[in-house]
C-alpha positions as CSV (number, residue, x, y, z in Angstrom):
1,A,-250.3,-66.8,-35.9
2,E,-252.1,-64.7,-38.5
3,G,-250.2,-61.4,-37.6
4,K,-247.1,-63.8,-39.0
5,Q,-248.5,-65.4,-42.0
6,T,-249.0,-61.5,-42.7
7,V,-245.8,-60.4,-42.5
8,K,-244.4,-64.2,-43.9
9,A,-246.8,-62.9,-46.8
10,R,-244.8,-59.7,-47.3
11,L,-241.4,-60.4,-47.4
12,L,-242.4,-63.1,-50.0
13,S,-243.9,-61.1,-52.3
14,S,-240.7,-58.3,-51.4
15,Q,-238.3,-61.2,-51.6
16,M,-236.4,-59.4,-54.9
17,L,-236.8,-56.9,-53.6
18,L,-235.1,-57.6,-50.1
19,V,-232.3,-59.9,-52.1
20,D,-231.5,-56.9,-54.3
21,A,-231.4,-55.0,-51.0
22,L,-228.6,-57.2,-49.2
23,Y,-226.4,-57.3,-52.2
24,N,-226.7,-53.8,-52.4
25,L,-226.0,-53.3,-48.4
26,S,-224.2,-49.3,-49.1
27,P,-227.4,-47.7,-50.1
28,L,-229.0,-49.5,-47.9
29,L,-227.1,-48.5,-44.9
30,D,-226.4,-44.2,-46.2
31,C,-230.2,-44.7,-46.2
32,V,-230.7,-45.7,-42.4
33,I,-227.7,-43.6,-41.2
34,S,-229.7,-40.5,-42.8
35,E,-232.5,-41.6,-40.8
36,G,-230.7,-41.7,-37.6
37,L,-231.6,-45.1,-37.3
38,V,-228.0,-46.2,-37.0
39,S,-224.5,-44.9,-36.6
40,R,-221.3,-44.3,-39.5
41,E,-219.9,-46.7,-36.5
42,N,-222.7,-48.8,-36.8
43,R,-221.9,-49.3,-40.2
44,Y,-217.7,-49.7,-39.8
45,E,-218.8,-52.4,-37.9
46,I,-221.2,-53.7,-40.1
47,E,-219.3,-54.1,-43.5
48,A,-216.6,-55.3,-40.7
49,E,-218.3,-58.4,-40.6
50,R,-217.6,-61.4,-41.3
51,T,-220.1,-63.0,-44.3
52,P,-220.5,-66.9,-43.6
53,P,-220.4,-68.5,-47.2
54,N,-223.0,-69.6,-49.4
55,K,-224.4,-73.2,-47.1
């Protein structure tokens, strides 16, 4: 449980950065593509995926 708290604390401390990154997905995808973590095909799949409306 201690490790999970650390991850949770890190995520909470970076919350605004995460929100900004998720609202600006294209630059984030460019970075992960350039690092070879996902392919351009994956990018098209991600961009085509519908997102649910805010609850």
